[in-house]
PyMOL commands that place a pseudoatom at each C-alpha (Angstrom):
pseudoatom trace, name=CA, resn=UNK, resi=1, chain=A, elem=C, hetatm=0, pos=[-18.468, 90.087, 83.250]
pseudoatom trace, name=CA, resn=UNK, resi=2, chain=A, elem=C, hetatm=0, pos=[-16.910, 92.479, 80.759]
pseudoatom trace, name=CA, resn=UNK, resi=3, chain=A, elem=C, hetatm=0, pos=[-13.490, 92.191, 82.367]
pseudoatom trace, name=CA, resn=UNK, resi=4, chain=A, elem=C, hetatm=0, pos=[-13.852, 88.408, 82.390]
pseudoatom trace, name=CA, resn=UNK, resi=5, chain=A, elem=C, hetatm=0, pos=[-14.227, 88.423, 78.587]
pseudoatom trace, name=CA, resn=UNK, resi=6, chain=A, elem=C, hetatm=0, pos=[-10.974, 90.366, 78.288]
pseudoatom trace, name=CA, resn=UNK, resi=7, chain=A, elem=C, hetatm=0, pos=[-8.967, 88.164, 80.639]
pseudoatom trace, name=CA, resn=UNK, resi=8, chain=A, elem=C, hetatm=0, pos=[-7.179, 86.073, 77.984]
pseudoatom trace, name=CA, resn=UNK, resi=9, chain=A, elem=C, hetatm=0, pos=[-6.489, 88.884, 75.454]
pseudoatom trace, name=CA, resn=UNK, resi=10, chain=A, elem=C, hetatm=0, pos=[-5.236, 91.208, 78.187]
pseudoatom trace, name=CA, resn=UNK, resi=11, chain=A, elem=C, hetatm=0, pos=[-3.062, 88.477, 79.640]
pseudoatom trace, name=CA, resn=UNK, resi=12, chain=A, elem=C, hetatm=0, pos=[-1.479, 87.727, 76.254]
pseudoatom trace, name=CA, resn=UNK, resi=13, chain=A, elem=C, hetatm=0, pos=[-0.994, 91.361, 75.270]
pseudoatom trace, name=CA, resn=UNK, resi=14, chain=A, elem=C, hetatm=0, pos=[0.205, 92.340, 78.712]
pseudoatom trace, name=CA, resn=UNK, resi=15, chain=A, elem=C, hetatm=0, pos=[3.111, 89.891, 78.581]
pseudoatom trace, name=CA, resn=UNK, resi=16, chain=A, elem=C, hetatm=0, pos=[4.491, 91.416, 75.404]
pseudoatom trace, name=CA, resn=UNK, resi=17, chain=A, elem=C, hetatm=0, pos=[3.934, 94.975, 76.642]
pseudoatom trace, name=CA, resn=UNK, resi=18, chain=A, elem=C, hetatm=0, pos=[5.555, 94.390, 80.033]
pseudoatom trace, name=CA, resn=UNK, resi=19, chain=A, elem=C, hetatm=0, pos=[8.711, 93.044, 78.404]
pseudoatom trace, name=CA, resn=UNK, resi=20, chain=A, elem=C, hetatm=0, pos=[9.228, 96.406, 76.729]
pseudoatom trace, name=CA, resn=UNK, resi=21, chain=A, elem=C, hetatm=0, pos=[8.708, 98.691, 79.735]
pseudoatom trace, name=CA, resn=UNK, resi=22, chain=A, elem=C, hetatm=0, pos=[10.298, 99.041, 83.135]
pseudoatom trace, name=CA, resn=UNK, resi=23, chain=A, elem=C, hetatm=0, pos=[8.838, 97.217, 86.120]
pseudoatom trace, name=CA, resn=UNK, resi=24, chain=A, elem=C, hetatm=0, pos=[7.643, 100.407, 87.808]
pseudoatom trace, name=CA, resn=UNK, resi=25, chain=A, elem=C, hetatm=0, pos=[5.266, 101.122, 84.899]
pseudoatom trace, name=CA, resn=UNK, resi=26, chain=A, elem=C, hetatm=0, pos=[3.677, 97.651, 84.678]
pseudoatom trace, name=CA, resn=UNK, resi=27, chain=A, elem=C, hetatm=0, pos=[0.511, 98.595, 86.583]
pseudoatom trace, name=CA, resn=UNK, resi=28, chain=A, elem=C, hetatm=0, pos=[-0.025, 101.767, 84.567]
pseudoatom trace, name=CA, resn=UNK, resi=29, chain=A, elem=C, hetatm=0, pos=[0.472, 99.832, 81.322]
pseudoatom trace, name=CA, resn=UNK, resi=30, chain=A, elem=C, hetatm=0, pos=[-2.006, 97.196, 82.482]
pseudoatom trace, name=CA, resn=UNK, resi=31, chain=A, elem=C, hetatm=0, pos=[-4.656, 99.827, 83.221]
pseudoatom trace, name=CA, resn=UNK, resi=32, chain=A, elem=C, hetatm=0, pos=[-3.953, 101.646, 79.946]
pseudoatom trace, name=CA, resn=UNK, resi=33, chain=A, elem=C, hetatm=0, pos=[-4.304, 98.408, 77.983]
pseudoatom trace, name=CA, resn=UNK, resi=34, chain=A, elem=C, hetatm=0, pos=[-7.606, 97.515, 79.655]
pseudoatom trace, name=CA, resn=UNK, resi=35, chain=A, elem=C, hetatm=0, pos=[-8.930, 101.039, 79.201]
pseudoatom trace, name=CA, resn=UNK, resi=36, chain=A, elem=C, hetatm=0, pos=[-7.965, 101.162, 75.524]
pseudoatom trace, name=CA, resn=UNK, resi=37, chain=A, elem=C, hetatm=0, pos=[-9.550, 97.763, 74.802]
pseudoatom trace, name=CA, resn=UNK, resi=38, chain=A, elem=C, hetatm=0, pos=[-12.799, 98.856, 76.444]
pseudoatom trace, name=CA, resn=UNK, resi=39, chain=A, elem=C, hetatm=0, pos=[-12.755, 102.120, 74.485]
pseudoatom trace, name=CA, resn=UNK, resi=40, chain=A, elem=C, hetatm=0, pos=[-12.060, 100.223, 71.269]
pseudoatom trace, name=CA, resn=UNK, resi=41, chain=A, elem=C, hetatm=0, pos=[-15.036, 97.908, 71.726]
pseudoatom trace, name=CA, resn=UNK, resi=42, chain=A, elem=C, hetatm=0, pos=[-17.341, 100.777, 72.650]
pseudoatom trace, name=CA, resn=UNK, resi=43, chain=A, elem=C, hetatm=0, pos=[-16.118, 102.778, 69.641]
pseudoatom trace, name=CA, resn=UNK, resi=44, chain=A, elem=C, hetatm=0, pos=[-16.773, 99.830, 67.335]
pseudoatom trace, name=CA, resn=UNK, resi=45, chain=A, elem=C, hetatm=0, pos=[-20.234, 99.373, 68.816]
pseudoatom trace, name=CA, resn=UNK, resi=46, chain=A, elem=C, hetatm=0, pos=[-21.004, 103.051, 68.228]
pseudoatom trace, name=CA, resn=UNK, resi=47, chain=A, elem=C, hetatm=0, pos=[-19.454, 103.173, 64.755]
pseudoatom trace, name=CA, resn=UNK, resi=48, chain=A, elem=C, hetatm=0, pos=[-21.166, 100.098, 63.288]
pseudoatom trace, name=CA, resn=UNK, resi=49, chain=A, elem=C, hetatm=0, pos=[-24.783, 101.088, 62.639]
pseudoatom trace, name=CA, resn=UNK, resi=50, chain=A, elem=C, hetatm=0, pos=[-26.404, 97.637, 62.795]
pseudoatom trace, name=CA, resn=UNK, resi=51, chain=A, elem=C, hetatm=0, pos=[-24.085, 95.668, 65.021]
pseudoatom trace, name=CA, resn=UNK, resi=52, chain=A, elem=C, hetatm=0, pos=[-26.577, 92.811, 65.412]
pseudoatom trace, name=CA, resn=UNK, resi=53, chain=A, elem=C, hetatm=0, pos=[-26.002, 91.836, 61.772]
pseudoatom trace, name=CA, resn=UNK, resi=54, chain=A, elem=C, hetatm=0, pos=[-22.299, 91.289, 62.401]
pseudoatom trace, name=CA, resn=UNK, resi=55, chain=A, elem=C, hetatm=0, pos=[-23.031, 89.488, 65.649]
pseudoatom trace, name=CA, resn=UNK, resi=56, chain=A, elem=C, hetatm=0, pos=[-25.298, 87.070, 63.762]
pseudoatom trace, name=CA, resn=UNK, resi=57, chain=A, elem=C, hetatm=0, pos=[-22.545, 86.491, 61.187]
pseudoatom trace, name=CA, resn=UNK, resi=58, chain=A, elem=C, hetatm=0, pos=[-19.992, 85.703, 63.892]
pseudoatom trace, name=CA, resn=UNK, resi=59, chain=A, elem=C, hetatm=0, pos=[-22.529, 83.507, 65.658]
pseudoatom trace, name=CA, resn=UNK, resi=60, chain=A, elem=C, hetatm=0, pos=[-23.369, 81.596, 62.483]
pseudoatom trace, name=CA, resn=UNK, resi=61, chain=A, elem=C, hetatm=0, pos=[-19.715, 80.926, 61.781]
pseudoatom trace, name=CA, resn=UNK, resi=62, chain=A, elem=C, hetatm=0, pos=[-18.407, 80.212, 65.261]
pseudoatom trace, name=CA, resn=UNK, resi=63, chain=A, elem=C, hetatm=0, pos=[-21.299, 78.369, 66.889]
pseudoatom trace, name=CA, resn=UNK, resi=64, chain=A, elem=C, hetatm=0, pos=[-21.806, 75.956, 64.008]
pseudoatom trace, name=CA, resn=UNK, resi=65, chain=A, elem=C, hetatm=0, pos=[-18.086, 75.279, 63.919]
pseudoatom trace, name=CA, resn=UNK, resi=66, chain=A, elem=C, hetatm=0, pos=[-17.587, 74.840, 67.651]
pseudoatom trace, name=CA, resn=UNK, resi=67, chain=A, elem=C, hetatm=0, pos=[-20.852, 73.120, 68.535]
pseudoatom trace, name=CA, resn=UNK, resi=68, chain=A, elem=C, hetatm=0, pos=[-21.569, 70.939, 65.522]
pseudoatom trace, name=CA, resn=UNK, resi=69, chain=A, elem=C, hetatm=0, pos=[-18.544, 70.527, 63.253]
pseudoatom trace, name=CA, resn=UNK, resi=70, chain=A, elem=C, hetatm=0, pos=[-15.640, 70.262, 65.702]
pseudoatom trace, name=CA, resn=UNK, resi=71, chain=A, elem=C, hetatm=0, pos=[-16.886, 67.417, 67.970]
pseudoatom trace, name=CA, resn=UNK, resi=72, chain=A, elem=C, hetatm=0, pos=[-17.225, 64.818, 65.167]
pseudoatom trace, name=CA, resn=UNK, resi=73, chain=A, elem=C, hetatm=0, pos=[-13.786, 65.736, 63.827]
pseudoatom trace, name=CA, resn=UNK, resi=74, chain=A, elem=C, hetatm=0, pos=[-12.269, 65.445, 67.302]
pseudoatom trace, name=CA, resn=UNK, resi=75, chain=A, elem=C, hetatm=0, pos=[-14.061, 62.141, 67.880]
pseudoatom trace, name=CA, resn=UNK, resi=76, chain=A, elem=C, hetatm=0, pos=[-12.829, 60.683, 64.600]
pseudoatom trace, name=CA, resn=UNK, resi=77, chain=A, elem=C, hetatm=0, pos=[-9.255, 61.874, 65.146]
pseudoatom trace, name=CA, resn=UNK, resi=78, chain=A, elem=C, hetatm=0, pos=[-9.075, 60.583, 68.713]
pseudoatom trace, name=CA, resn=UNK, resi=79, chain=A, elem=C, hetatm=0, pos=[-10.451, 57.195, 67.692]
pseudoatom trace, name=CA, resn=UNK, resi=80, chain=A, elem=C, hetatm=0, pos=[-7.748, 56.844, 65.070]
pseudoatom trace, name=CA, resn=UNK, resi=81, chain=A, elem=C, hetatm=0, pos=[-7.600, 53.437, 63.401]
pseudoatom trace, name=CA, resn=UNK, resi=82, chain=A, elem=C, hetatm=0, pos=[-10.156, 51.987, 65.827]
pseudoatom trace, name=CA, resn=UNK, resi=83, chain=A, elem=C, hetatm=0, pos=[-12.954, 54.221, 64.506]
pseudoatom trace, name=CA, resn=UNK, resi=84, chain=A, elem=C, hetatm=0, pos=[-15.675, 51.961, 63.112]
pseudoatom trace, name=CA, resn=UNK, resi=85, chain=A, elem=C, hetatm=0, pos=[-17.465, 52.629, 59.825]
pseudoatom trace, name=CA, resn=UNK, resi=86, chain=A, elem=C, hetatm=0, pos=[-20.838, 53.387, 61.470]
pseudoatom trace, name=CA, resn=UNK, resi=87, chain=A, elem=C, hetatm=0, pos=[-19.191, 55.844, 63.826]
pseudoatom trace, name=CA, resn=UNK, resi=88, chain=A, elem=C, hetatm=0, pos=[-17.247, 57.495, 61.009]
pseudoatom trace, name=CA, resn=UNK, resi=89, chain=A, elem=C, hetatm=0, pos=[-20.434, 57.701, 58.938]
pseudoatom trace, name=CA, resn=UNK, resi=90, chain=A, elem=C, hetatm=0, pos=[-22.306, 59.257, 61.865]
pseudoatom trace, name=CA, resn=UNK, resi=91, chain=A, elem=C, hetatm=0, pos=[-19.493, 61.769, 62.347]
pseudoatom trace, name=CA, resn=UNK, resi=92, chain=A, elem=C, hetatm=0, pos=[-19.498, 62.653, 58.646]
pseudoatom trace, name=CA, resn=UNK, resi=93, chain=A, elem=C, hetatm=0, pos=[-23.275, 63.156, 58.719]
pseudoatom trace, name=CA, resn=UNK, resi=94, chain=A, elem=C, hetatm=0, pos=[-23.065, 65.449, 61.758]
pseudoatom trace, name=CA, resn=UNK, resi=95, chain=A, elem=C, hetatm=0, pos=[-20.182, 67.377, 60.206]
pseudoatom trace, name=CA, resn=UNK, resi=96, chain=A, elem=C, hetatm=0, pos=[-22.107, 67.763, 56.932]
pseudoatom trace, name=CA, resn=UNK, resi=97, chain=A, elem=C, hetatm=0, pos=[-25.150, 69.054, 58.811]
pseudoatom trace, name=CA, resn=UNK, resi=98, chain=A, elem=C, hetatm=0, pos=[-22.959, 71.548, 60.674]
pseudoatom trace, name=CA, resn=UNK, resi=99, chain=A, elem=C, hetatm=0, pos=[-21.273, 72.652, 57.472]
pseudoatom trace, name=CA, resn=UNK, resi=100, chain=A, elem=C, hetatm=0, pos=[-24.684, 73.174, 55.860]
pseudoatom trace, name=CA, resn=UNK, resi=101, chain=A, elem=C, hetatm=0, pos=[-25.702, 75.294, 58.874]
pseudoatom trace, name=CA, resn=UNK, resi=102, chain=A, elem=C, hetatm=0, pos=[-22.450, 77.250, 58.620]
pseudoatom trace, name=CA, resn=UNK, resi=103, chain=A, elem=C, hetatm=0, pos=[-22.979, 77.977, 54.917]
pseudoatom trace, name=CA, resn=UNK, resi=104, chain=A, elem=C, hetatm=0, pos=[-26.672, 78.882, 55.175]
pseudoatom trace, name=CA, resn=UNK, resi=105, chain=A, elem=C, hetatm=0, pos=[-26.258, 80.965, 58.337]
pseudoatom trace, name=CA, resn=UNK, resi=106, chain=A, elem=C, hetatm=0, pos=[-23.307, 82.854, 56.901]
pseudoatom trace, name=CA, resn=UNK, resi=107, chain=A, elem=C, hetatm=0, pos=[-25.126, 83.368, 53.595]
pseudoatom trace, name=CA, resn=UNK, resi=108, chain=A, elem=C, hetatm=0, pos=[-28.211, 84.807, 55.274]
pseudoatom trace, name=CA, resn=UNK, resi=109, chain=A, elem=C, hetatm=0, pos=[-26.122, 87.041, 57.544]
pseudoatom trace, name=CA, resn=UNK, resi=110, chain=A, elem=C, hetatm=0, pos=[-24.028, 88.367, 54.661]
pseudoatom trace, name=CA, resn=UNK, resi=111, chain=A, elem=C, hetatm=0, pos=[-27.182, 88.895, 52.597]
pseudoatom trace, name=CA, resn=UNK, resi=112, chain=A, elem=C, hetatm=0, pos=[-28.718, 90.920, 55.438]
pseudoatom trace, name=CA, resn=UNK, resi=113, chain=A, elem=C, hetatm=0, pos=[-25.538, 92.989, 55.828]
pseudoatom trace, name=CA, resn=UNK, resi=114, chain=A, elem=C, hetatm=0, pos=[-25.515, 93.781, 52.091]
pseudoatom trace, name=CA, resn=UNK, resi=115, chain=A, elem=C, hetatm=0, pos=[-29.250, 94.550, 52.093]
pseudoatom trace, name=CA, resn=UNK, resi=116, chain=A, elem=C, hetatm=0, pos=[-28.860, 97.076, 54.887]
for i in range(1, 116): cmd.bond("trace and resi %d" % i, "trace and resi %d" % (i + 1))
show_as sticks, trace
zoom trace
């Protein structure tokens, strides 16, 4: 599963790298890129003493944004002028709840990082 997580970044980086090197070195560059990305993530995991604190900060920011705040915004935008007031009010309430979760989760995570 680790290589699956790197599929998109490797694909994007690989395109720019392969433009700069000859075709006979494409496979070596691909392996070197994958190897260096794996080493980088392992080095970061070893260098950061309490990695779980940063993982909780990223989780608080990204999950509240993607799971709670983005869907009401997308729903309101896709409805356009046909969005009714009750629906817009519901979307604003859900967004506000998600924003409150984003702020409180990030605050607690940052507070724990500073405390450590």
